[in-house]
C-alpha positions, 0 to 999 in steps of 0.5 A: 504674576503683575504685569511688570514682572511679565514684561521683565521676563520679555526685556533685557536689562541694560548692561553697563560697559566702560569704553577701553579705547587707549592712548597717553590721556596725560600727554594728550591732556599736556599737549592741548592744555586739557585735563586727561578726563577730557582726552579720554572722552576725545579718544572715546569718540574716536577722535585720533589723530593731531589733526582731527583733535585740532579740528574737534576742539578749535574747528572754525568756519574756516576749517570746513571743506570746499563745496566745489569738491560736491559732485555736480556742484559747479554745474547745478550753480553755473545753471543757476547763474545763467537762469537768474541772469536771464530773469527766469522763474526759479522755484524752490521746492523743500520738504515740510520738516526742519531741515526742509524749511531751513534749507528752503530759507537758506536758499531763497534768501541767497538766490534773492540776494544774488538777484538783487546784487548782480542781476537786473533781469529781476528773476522770479524766485519763489518756493513752494512746501508739500503739505504733509498730509495732501503731498507727503514726502517732498516734490511730487507731480502735482507740485511740478504740474503746478509750478508749470501751470504757473509759468516755473522754468526752473525747480530746484529741491532741497532735502529731497529729490534724490528718489523723486523719479517720477516727479524729476520725470514730469518736469522734464516733461514739461521743458523745466530745467531741474536742480537736485540738492539733497542728502539722502541715501542713493535708492538702489534695486537688488538684482538676481545676483545680489548687487545693488544697483543704484538709480539716480533720477534725470535731473540737470544736476544732482547734488547729494554727496552720498552719490558715487564718485562725489569727492565731498569728503564728509558725508553726514551733512543735512540738507541745509548744509548742501544748500548752504554749500550750494549758496557759498559757490553760487556767491563765489561765481557771482562774485559776492563775498562768500562769507556773507554766507555766514548769516545762515549758519544759525538756521543750518546749525538748527537743521542738523541738530533737529535731522539728527546727523552726527555731531563731528568733523564741520557739523560740529563747527556749524552748530557751535558757531550757530548757538553762539549767533543765536545768543543775539539772533537778527531773525525777529521769529528765531529771536521772539522763540527764543525769548517765549520758550524762556531760553533769552539771556541762557546758555544754549546748547543743542538740547535747546535746538533739538527739544525746544526751538526745533520741534515749535518749527517741526509742529506746523510742518507736522499739523499744519502748513509748513508755509507759516514756518517761512512766513516766520521765519521771513517776518520783518515785523517783530510784533508779528513775529512774536504772534507767530511765535506764540502760535507755534509754541501752541501748536508745538505744545498740542502736538507733545499732548498727542504724542504723550497720550498716543505712546501711552496708548502704544506701550500699554496695548504692547504690555497687554498683548505681551501679557495675553501672550504670557498667560496662553492666550491664542493671538491673531497673526497681525497682534504684536507682543515683546516675544516679537524681535521687530514690533509691527503695531497698528495704532488706530486714530493717530495723526500720521505725523506723529507716528515716527516720534511714537515708534522712536519712544516704543524703540527706546522703552523695549529696545527693538526695532519698530515700525508703527502704522496708523490709518491714512485718509484711504481706508484700504492704506495704512501709513507708517514710520519705523525706528530701528537699533545698532545691528538692524538696518532698517532700510536694508531689511525692508528692502528684502520684503519690498514686495510687500509695501506700496512705498517705502524709503529711509535709512539704516536707523529710520523709515517711512512707508504704506502698506495694504491693510490686509498686509499687516498681520503678514508684514508683522510675521515676515519681518520676524521670521528673516529678523537674525537679532539675538540676545546681545543685540536686543540688550539695550547698552550704557556705555561709561566714558570715565569710572570717575569717583565722585570726589574727582569732580570739580567745578573747573573740570566740569566747566571744561567739559564746555570744550567738548561740546555741542553733545548729540548724535556721533559726540554724545554726552559723556557719562561717568560712573562710580561703583558702590555710592551710599545713599544718605538721604532723598528728597521729593520735591516740586510742584508736581513732586517730580523732582528727587534729590539725593544726598550721596556720600563720597569716598572722602567721607564728604557728600554731593547732591544727585538729582534725578526727574522719575521719583516714583520709579525710583522709590518703587526700585529701592523698595524693590532692592533694599525692602520698605524699612530702608526706603523709609530710612533714605527718605527721613535720613536715618542711618541706611543700609541702601548703596547703589553704582550710579551713572552721571554727569556732573553738573554746576547750579548757580543760585543767588550768586552762589555755585554748588556741584552737583551731579545729574543721574543718568542711570543707577542700580543697585550695587552687588559686592 
């Protein structure tokens, strides 16, 4: 039995399901001037009330929430106002990822503006960003001691700090003032009765909308969102027109997408406005990055933020020093900004190559181990296989900054929670990152075996951690023995918004889909589907033969083009499902018996002034009568 067939025995086929949420779609369509299909998609996103629909379709900056509703916001801003008026030395300490860098940029530029326009005391405002390999995540005692030695009076954190108990205590021992701005979950321990006991650091002000008794109505903003709200309120109490805060929206939009926040409520506003501003960004660095990434003059989407612009900024923090990113964003020489953008693109390309290589290695390791197990070989308790409900995998010699990305890809391929470890600077310690699936709260599950970790933190879908090397096998066994995941939870799902005949698509409907952008987590790109589609022809195209162009028959006997970017997989499946002869026929454009169920998204191809309606094929399967 070959490897693929063995692996198929340990994984589940994707289940296609149609949203069954009900509403009067024609009434909604008439009220808001949209196609009933658009109304149905909006309902599928749990946007129900008129206020919610209006915010979803028409929300703007005036629709965003009042910053003073956030607990300790007024207190923290009053402290900062006093410190700036006294000419104190203020230091921003962020994290090294995109959200951290963007948070630091917003605070830095905002505080400088207040200092320059309002006060003559000339406070010192600077920033420090932890080095991933030397410092790890967020503020720590080394950074605090360094700040103290350099005469810093006040530390303000961003995108971190809520769990930095030791670092905050050290700062208070030095007599420093500390303001925390963060968006992460509040740390907790579980007492003997099974109750959660939340713990808060002893800072002068703690601004985190997830803490108890915080009246801020939206709990999904990122670290840059909290920093933005801080500067907005600080401007207000210092007499600066707070609308000037909008110059930071493009940085907030990038952070929101890259930190995988739900694109609902005010997050949709932030990202929508950011995409418009980024078309003509006044930031030399971002403008150069967009230009050198080949996106200048083109429609920018959340995909560009999450998979082109963001990763280039993130790469410096992952493989080098995130301070390079701040230098890049603050650069006021267009020539230097252009050179820095090319440097970031090169670093990101290096990261991508390393990620692809290590992802392939980890998947092959799992495949080999599963085949060994299937063939009756006895395996060591630290050896992961696809018989595990929770994959605990050690991959040597991987840059530790890449393990989260790789864990995410392994999770997507095999649809299981994944904890991926690699070596650290200490040969006795392994560091790792985890990515989870719906139904498995990773932070809660790790909390149940907290004694096995040196350190861990995270939330329901992701975590970071370190363990002693000898604990790897025991951790794998313990997590799997406790895992209550059933076959239903371990089955990947494709949610279809609208079962829609291909013939219903039109250029006008496809343009209307722009109303529900930006797409991302919490506002996923819609999925349409039609059952029983005949394939008239398949053509493999592209310099690297990596593009598949299908001619598909519609129910009105006309045809539409379908695009797919995994031709080898498609050809292999057609041969398996219909046989070599039928596969040969569709490649030659002969009459065939290849009929598929197709999940798709409509697209408009513009070329030399003409427009062609086509579809992007997201998933497909053999049609069963």
